[in-house]
C-alpha positions in Angstrom: 58.0 11.8 -5.5 60.0 11.5 -1.8 58.7 11.4 1.6 58.7 15.4 3.6 61.7 15.7 6.3 59.0 15.5 8.6 57.7 12.2 7.7 61.1 10.5 7.4 61.4 11.9 10.6 58.3 10.4 12.0 59.7 7.1 10.7 63.2 6.9 12.2 61.7 7.6 15.3 59.6 4.6 15.2 62.0 2.6 14.0 64.4 4.1 16.3 62.2 3.4 20.1 62.1 0.1 20.5 58.7 0.2 20.7 57.0 -3.0 18.9 54.3 -1.9 16.2 51.7 -3.5 17.0 49.4 -1.2 14.5 50.4 0.6 11.1 47.9 2.2 10.2 47.8 3.3 6.3 46.4 5.4 4.0 46.2 8.8 1.9 45.7 11.8 3.7 47.7 14.7 3.0 51.2 13.0 3.5 53.6 15.7 3.4 51.7 18.1 5.2 52.6 20.5 7.7 52.9 18.0 10.1 54.4 15.0 8.0 51.8 12.5 9.9 49.3 10.8 7.9 45.5 11.4 9.6 47.5 14.7 12.2 46.8 17.7 11.6 49.0 20.9 12.6 46.0 22.0 15.1 43.2 21.0 17.1 40.9 22.9 15.5 41.5 21.0 11.9 42.0 17.7 14.1 38.3 17.8 15.4 36.5 18.7 13.1 33.4 17.1 11.8 35.5 16.9 8.4 39.1 15.6 9.9 39.6 11.9 8.8 42.0 11.6 11.2 39.4 12.4 14.0 37.4 9.4 13.2 41.1 7.6 12.9 41.3 8.2 16.6 37.3 7.9 18.1 37.9 4.4 16.4 41.3 3.8 18.3 39.3 4.9 21.4 41.1 7.7 22.2 39.4 10.4 23.9 40.7 13.3 22.3 38.5 15.5 24.1 41.0 15.3 27.1 44.3 14.9 25.5 43.3 18.0 22.9 43.4 19.9 26.2 46.7 18.0 27.7 48.7 18.8 24.1 49.4 21.7 22.5 49.3 20.6 19.0 48.0 17.0 17.6 51.4 15.9 16.6 52.3 15.7 20.4 49.8 12.9 20.5 50.6 10.8 17.7 53.9 10.6 18.8 52.9 9.6 21.8 50.7 7.2 20.3 53.7 6.1 17.9 55.9 5.6 20.9 52.5 3.4 22.2 53.5 1.2 18.9 51.0 2.7 16.6 52.7 4.2 13.5 50.1 6.2 10.5 52.1 6.2 7.1 50.3 7.2 3.8 51.2 4.6 0.3 52.0 7.8 -2.2 54.2 10.9 -1.2 53.5 12.5 -4.5 52.5 16.1 -3.9 49.4 17.4 -3.5 48.8 19.4 -7.0 45.1 19.2 -6.2 44.6 17.0 -9.9 45.1 13.9 -10.3 48.2 12.4 -11.2 48.8 10.9 -14.9 48.8 7.3 -14.2 53.0 6.8 -15.3 54.0 9.5 -12.1 50.7 7.5 -9.8 52.3 4.0 -10.0 56.1 5.6 -9.3 54.4 7.8 -6.1 53.5 4.0 -5.1 56.7 2.0 -5.7 58.3 5.1 -3.7 55.7 4.8 -1.0 55.9 0.3 -0.9 59.9 0.8 -0.6 59.8 3.6 2.1 57.0 2.1 4.1 58.5 -2.0 3.9 60.6 -1.5 6.7 57.5 -0.6 8.7 55.1 -3.1 7.3 57.5 -5.9 8.1 57.6 -4.6 12.0 53.8 -3.7 12.4 52.3 -6.7 14.2 48.6 -5.3 12.7 48.5 -3.3 9.0 45.4 -1.8 8.2 45.3 -0.2 4.4 42.0 2.3 4.3 41.4 3.9 1.4 44.0 3.9 -1.7 46.1 2.2 0.6 44.6 -0.7 -0.8 47.0 -0.4 -4.0 49.7 -1.6 -2.2 49.1 -4.8 -3.9 53.1 -5.6 -4.0 53.6 -5.7 -0.3 50.2 -7.6 0.1 51.3 -10.9 0.4 54.4 -9.6 2.7 51.4 -8.7 5.2 47.9 -10.4 4.2 47.8 -12.4 7.4 48.1 -9.7 9.7 46.4 -7.3 6.9 42.6 -5.4 7.0 41.5 -3.2 4.4 38.8 -0.4 5.5 36.8 2.1 3.8 39.0 5.1 3.9 38.0 7.1 7.1 36.8 10.6 5.2 32.9 11.6 6.0 31.9 11.3 2.3 31.9 7.5 2.8 29.5 8.1 5.8 27.0 9.0 3.0 27.5 7.5 0.2 25.4 4.3 -0.6 28.4 2.2 -1.3 30.3 2.5 1.6 28.5 4.0 4.4 27.4 0.5 6.1 31.5 0.2 6.4 32.1 3.1 7.2 29.8 3.3 10.3 30.8 -0.1 11.4 34.6 1.3 11.8 34.5 4.9 11.6 31.6 5.9 13.2 31.9 3.3 16.0 34.1 4.3 19.3 36.6 1.7 19.9 36.2 -0.3 17.4 39.9 -0.6 16.3 40.8 -0.5 19.8 41.6 -4.2 20.1 43.9 -3.4 17.0 46.6 -2.1 19.5 46.5 -4.7 23.0 49.0 -2.8 25.0 47.7 0.2 25.9 49.8 3.2 27.2 49.1 5.1 30.3 50.3 8.4 29.0 47.1 8.7 26.2 43.3 9.6 27.8 41.1 6.3 26.5 37.3 5.7 26.5 
């Protein structure tokens, strides 16, 4: 139930960077994968694949991943640059991916662990965007509600779902749709 060592290291780097956290993206997307960063894949081939939710997150933020993929050896370098620019990516739940749904009690415990682990950054962030299952973080919502917005998860399957396709298109299918959520842009990241 605990976050991976890579996730703990990433959070520590975000909190000790001295940078104001402009935007926190919360989304359940393989948080304990090899990078430990939500929406971040190990290779550019994985990151830029049309089925990767992280590709659409980068596009909505206004990041030109085509140029960034030539500048950085791996997507994780870009995600760390974004973190140093005040854009952080966490998960609401750090349960290990087993390929099977968690029972209700285990899932509730995993959400509680996520709430505690994320709280410091949630409180520090100017804007919090909760994607998909991250909207289940109701216990911290009163603390973040004025600065929080909920979005459909950037998973491409939501693009074709009759209940979510319009919301998906408005956020994840529209380049730069979230660019205003982090007003102070860095010089070392290529933007559209």
